[in-house]
C-alpha positions in Angstrom: 35.1 -21.7 -151.3 32.3 -20.1 -153.3 28.7 -20.1 -152.3 25.8 -19.2 -154.6 22.4 -18.0 -153.6 21.1 -21.4 -154.5 23.8 -23.0 -152.3 22.5 -26.5 -153.2 19.9 -26.1 -150.4 16.2 -26.7 -150.7 14.6 -23.3 -150.4 12.1 -24.5 -147.8 10.3 -27.7 -146.8 7.2 -26.5 -148.5 8.7 -25.2 -151.7 10.5 -22.2 -153.1 11.0 -19.1 -150.9 9.7 -15.9 -152.6 12.3 -13.5 -153.7 13.6 -11.4 -150.7 16.1 -8.7 -151.6 19.2 -8.9 -149.5 20.8 -6.2 -147.3 18.3 -3.7 -148.5 18.6 -1.4 -145.5 22.3 -0.9 -145.5 22.3 -0.7 -149.3 19.8 2.2 -149.3 21.6 3.9 -146.3 24.9 3.8 -148.1 23.4 5.1 -151.3 22.4 8.2 -149.4 19.1 8.6 -151.2 17.8 12.3 -151.4 14.8 13.9 -153.1 15.6 14.8 -156.7 18.3 12.3 -157.0 18.6 9.8 -159.8 19.7 6.3 -159.1 20.4 3.2 -161.1 19.2 -0.2 -160.0 21.4 -2.3 -162.4 19.8 -5.6 -161.4 16.1 -4.8 -161.1 14.9 -8.4 -160.5 11.8 -8.2 -158.4 12.3 -4.5 -157.7 13.2 -4.8 -154.0 16.0 -2.3 -154.1 14.1 0.1 -156.5 11.1 0.1 -154.2 13.3 0.9 -151.2 14.9 3.9 -153.1 11.6 5.2 -154.3 10.3 5.2 -150.7 12.2 8.6 -150.4 9.8 11.2 -151.9 11.1 12.8 -155.0 13.8 10.2 -155.8 14.0 8.6 -159.3 15.2 5.3 -160.6 16.3 3.8 -163.9 16.0 0.1 -163.5 18.0 -2.3 -165.7 17.6 -6.1 -166.2 18.7 -8.4 -169.0 15.8 -10.7 -168.1 12.7 -9.8 -170.1 10.4 -11.4 -167.6 11.8 -9.2 -164.9 11.0 -6.1 -166.9 7.5 -7.4 -167.6 6.8 -8.0 -163.9 7.9 -4.5 -163.1 5.1 -2.9 -165.1 3.0 -2.4 -162.0 5.8 -0.7 -160.2 6.2 1.7 -163.1 2.6 2.6 -162.9 2.6 2.9 -159.1 5.5 5.3 -159.2 4.4 7.2 -162.3 7.1 9.4 -163.7 9.8 8.3 -161.2 10.7 4.8 -162.5 12.1 3.9 -165.9 12.7 0.2 -166.7 15.0 -0.8 -169.5 15.8 -4.3 -170.8 19.6 -4.5 -171.2 22.7 -5.7 -169.5 24.1 -3.5 -166.7 27.4 -3.4 -168.4 25.6 -1.2 -171.0 24.9 1.4 -168.3 26.2 4.4 -170.2 24.2 3.5 -173.4 21.1 3.0 -171.1 21.5 6.4 -169.5 21.9 8.0 -173.0 18.7 6.3 -174.0 17.0 7.7 -170.9 18.3 11.2 -171.7 21.0 11.6 -169.1 24.7 11.0 -168.6 25.3 11.3 -164.8 23.6 9.7 -161.8 23.7 10.1 -158.0 24.0 6.4 -157.2 24.3 2.9 -158.7 23.3 -0.4 -156.9 24.1 -3.9 -158.2 22.9 -7.1 -156.7 24.9 -9.6 -158.8 24.5 -13.2 -159.6 21.3 -15.2 -160.2 18.0 -14.4 -158.6 15.9 -16.7 -156.6 13.1 -16.2 -159.2 15.4 -17.6 -161.8 16.5 -20.5 -159.6 12.9 -21.4 -158.8 11.8 -21.6 -162.4 12.7 -25.1 -163.7 12.3 -24.1 -167.3 15.2 -21.6 -166.9 17.6 -24.5 -166.2 19.6 -22.6 -163.4 19.1 -25.1 -160.6 19.9 -28.8 -160.0 17.1 -28.9 -157.5 14.5 -28.8 -160.3 14.7 -30.9 -163.5 14.4 -28.7 -166.5 16.2 -27.9 -169.8 19.9 -27.2 -169.3 19.6 -23.5 -170.3 21.0 -20.9 -167.7 20.7 -18.0 -170.0 19.6 -14.8 -168.2 18.6 -12.9 -171.4 17.7 -15.9 -173.6 20.2 -15.1 -176.3 23.4 -16.9 -177.3 24.5 -20.4 -176.6 23.0 -22.2 -173.6 24.7 -24.3 -171.0 23.6 -27.5 -172.9 25.3 -26.1 -176.0 28.5 -25.5 -174.1 28.4 -29.0 -172.5 27.8 -30.6 -175.9 30.5 -28.7 -177.8 33.4 -27.6 -175.5 36.5 -29.7 -175.4 37.4 -31.5 -172.2 40.2 -29.1 -171.5 37.9 -26.1 -171.9 35.3 -27.7 -169.7 37.8 -28.4 -167.0 39.2 -24.8 -167.2 35.6 -23.3 -166.9 34.7 -25.6 -164.0 37.9 -25.0 -162.1 38.3 -21.2 -162.7 34.7 -20.2 -162.5 33.4 -22.8 -160.1 36.6 -23.4 -158.0 35.8 -27.1 -158.2 38.7 -29.3 -157.1 37.5 -32.2 -159.2 37.1 -30.2 -162.4 39.2 -32.6 -164.6 37.2 -35.6 -163.4 33.9 -33.8 -164.0 35.0 -32.6 -167.5 36.1 -36.1 -168.3 32.8 -37.6 -167.1 30.8 -35.1 -169.2 32.7 -35.8 -172.4 32.2 -39.5 -171.8 28.5 -39.2 -171.1 27.8 -37.0 -174.1 29.2 -39.6 -176.5 26.4 -42.0 -175.3 23.5 -39.4 -175.3 23.1 -35.6 -175.4 23.1 -33.9 -172.0 20.1 -31.7 -172.3 18.6 -31.5 -168.7 19.7 -30.2 -165.4 19.0 -33.6 -163.8 21.2 -35.4 -166.3 24.2 -33.1 -165.6 23.6 -33.1 -161.9 23.7 -36.9 -161.9 26.9 -37.0 -163.9 28.7 -34.6 -161.6 27.4 -36.4 -158.5 29.1 -39.6 -159.6 32.4 -37.8 -159.6 32.1 -35.4 -156.7 31.5 -36.9 -153.4 30.1 -34.8 -150.5 29.3 -35.4 -146.9 26.0 -34.7 -145.2 25.3 -31.0 -144.6 27.8 -30.0 -147.3 26.8 -28.1 -150.5 25.4 -30.3 -153.3 27.9 -32.0 -155.4 26.9 -30.1 -158.5 26.8 -26.6 -157.1 30.3 -25.5 -158.3 29.8 -27.0 -161.8 26.4 -25.4 -162.2 27.8 -22.1 -161.0 30.7 -22.2 -163.4 28.5 -22.9 -166.4 26.1 -20.2 -165.5 28.8 -17.6 -165.0 30.5 -18.6 -168.3 27.3 -18.7 -170.4 26.3 -15.2 -169.1 29.8 -13.8 -168.9 28.9 -12.6 -165.5 32.3 -11.7 -164.3 33.1 -9.8 -167.4 29.8 -8.0 -167.2 30.4 -7.1 -163.6 33.9 -5.7 -164.2 32.6 -3.7 -167.2 29.7 -2.4 -165.2 32.0 -1.2 -162.4 34.0 0.9 -164.9 30.8 2.2 -166.4 29.5 3.2 -163.0 32.8 5.1 -162.4 32.3 7.2 -165.5 28.6 7.7 -164.9 28.5 8.7 -161.2 28.6 12.4 -160.2 31.2 13.6 -157.7 29.7 12.4 -154.4 27.7 9.7 -156.0 27.6 6.3 -154.4 28.3 2.8 -155.8 26.9 -0.1 -153.8 27.4 -3.7 -154.8 26.0 -6.9 -153.2 27.8 -10.1 -154.2 27.2 -13.7 -153.3 30.4 -15.6 -153.9 34.1 -15.1 -153.7 34.8 -14.5 -157.4 32.3 -11.7 -157.6 33.4 -10.1 -154.3 37.1 -10.4 -155.3 36.4 -8.2 -158.4 34.3 -5.7 -156.5 37.0 -5.4 -153.6 39.8 -5.2 -156.0 38.1 -2.5 -158.1 37.1 -0.3 -155.1 40.4 -0.7 -153.3 42.4 0.1 -156.4 40.3 3.1 -157.3 40.5 4.5 -153.8 44.2 4.1 -153.5 46.4 7.0 -154.7 49.6 5.8 -156.2 52.8 7.6 -155.2 56.1 8.0 -156.8 59.1 6.1 -155.3 62.1 7.8 -153.8 63.9 6.9 -157.0 61.3 8.5 -159.2 59.6 11.2 -157.0 58.5 13.0 -160.1 56.2 10.2 -161.3 52.7 11.5 -161.8 50.2 9.6 -159.8 46.4 9.3 -160.6 44.0 10.7 -158.1 41.7 8.5 -156.3 38.4 8.2 -158.2 36.6 6.7 -155.1 36.6 6.9 -151.4 35.8 3.6 -149.6 32.7 3.6 -147.5 33.1 0.0 -146.3 36.6 -1.0 -145.3 35.1 -4.4 -144.6 32.1 -6.0 -146.3 28.7 -5.5 -144.7 27.1 -8.9 -144.1 23.6 -9.9 -143.0 22.8 -10.0 -139.3 21.5 -13.1 -137.7 17.8 -12.0 -138.0 18.1 -11.5 -141.8 20.0 -14.8 -142.2 17.2 -16.7 -140.4 14.5 -14.9 -142.4 16.3 -15.3 -145.7 19.0 -18.1 -145.8 20.2 -16.8 -149.2 21.5 -13.8 -147.3 24.1 -15.8 -145.5 26.7 -15.6 -148.2 26.0 -11.9 -149.2 28.7 -9.3 -149.0 28.0 -5.6 -149.5 30.8 -3.1 -150.4 30.3 0.6 -151.2 32.4 3.6 -152.3 31.8 7.3 -153.0 32.9 8.9 -156.2 35.4 11.8 -156.1 35.8 14.6 -158.5 38.9 12.9 -160.1 38.7 11.7 -163.7 37.7 8.0 -164.3 40.6 5.7 -164.9 40.9 3.3 -167.9 39.7 -0.2 -167.0 41.7 -3.4 -167.9 39.0 -6.2 -167.6 41.7 -8.8 -167.9 43.2 -7.7 -164.6 39.9 -8.6 -162.8 38.5 -11.7 -164.5 39.8 -15.3 -164.5 41.3 -16.1 -167.9 39.1 -18.7 -169.7 38.7 -18.9 -173.4 35.9 -16.7 -174.7 32.5 -18.3 -175.4 32.7 -17.8 -179.1 36.0 -19.8 -179.2 34.8 -22.5 -176.8 31.8 -23.1 -179.1 34.1 -24.0 -182.0 34.9 -27.2 -180.1 38.6 -27.2 -180.7 
């Protein structure tokens, strides 16, 4: 079962919980921050990881975020750490291009906190959460088709595939059928409309996640190509990290964690020839695992920050071996590309 940071739960009885970065201490420890080192915070958000890295005197950070508002909010941090922090609005999958723009090619560490942030969830106008009624948008960067566009255009089959493969929703066909039926009567343009449609199909028991959790997760992941972005970013980090550089990734649901685990395990395993073909050349390991099992939040952090309960942290250290080619198709569930789905056939 997947579980997102929103998790279908009210943030608190009194309103939204302010953004609290998850697993910061183990993330920074595993990055091995040192004076003079250059690190990439590929998901800058509210700057929690960046601030923790910059707490080491002489360290430097390049922060990346595709959300323009996150970059704007970071202006004060740039001023506070004058000369040590550079913020760039872009996707973390464009890591290598971002580094070239910043005048470098190799870094000492990369940290990624993947998924949607609490700040995005708590802004009704962003359309990420079924808890708050707002426009059905879900775009992290504000460009391209929105979730409302997908819901209005995609075929019933495409909707079912998206909701099943990216949301792991058992009732995906029923939800897709209900969406198609509802949109013939009136456009589905708000989060409340979609949540109500899904809730009539998916029945939940008390204390279970909200009926619309998986459908909203699936649409958000699809609209932002989150899994493709993650897989591409992991390959880019492999090419950008210096020997001895560290890659640390915090994920919040099973699809993300599966990609991270598969990548790190595959890259840390050295293939060997069989007894039938002992001469077969085997690629060297490009990473060494630092976490054989994922690091999870302890009870204290989970109580302080309920969104930490589903977080998993994995880390690996770059070796001197050449980076390997990356086949994204081997990591990401096979759904039709957004451009094709938007053709509605």
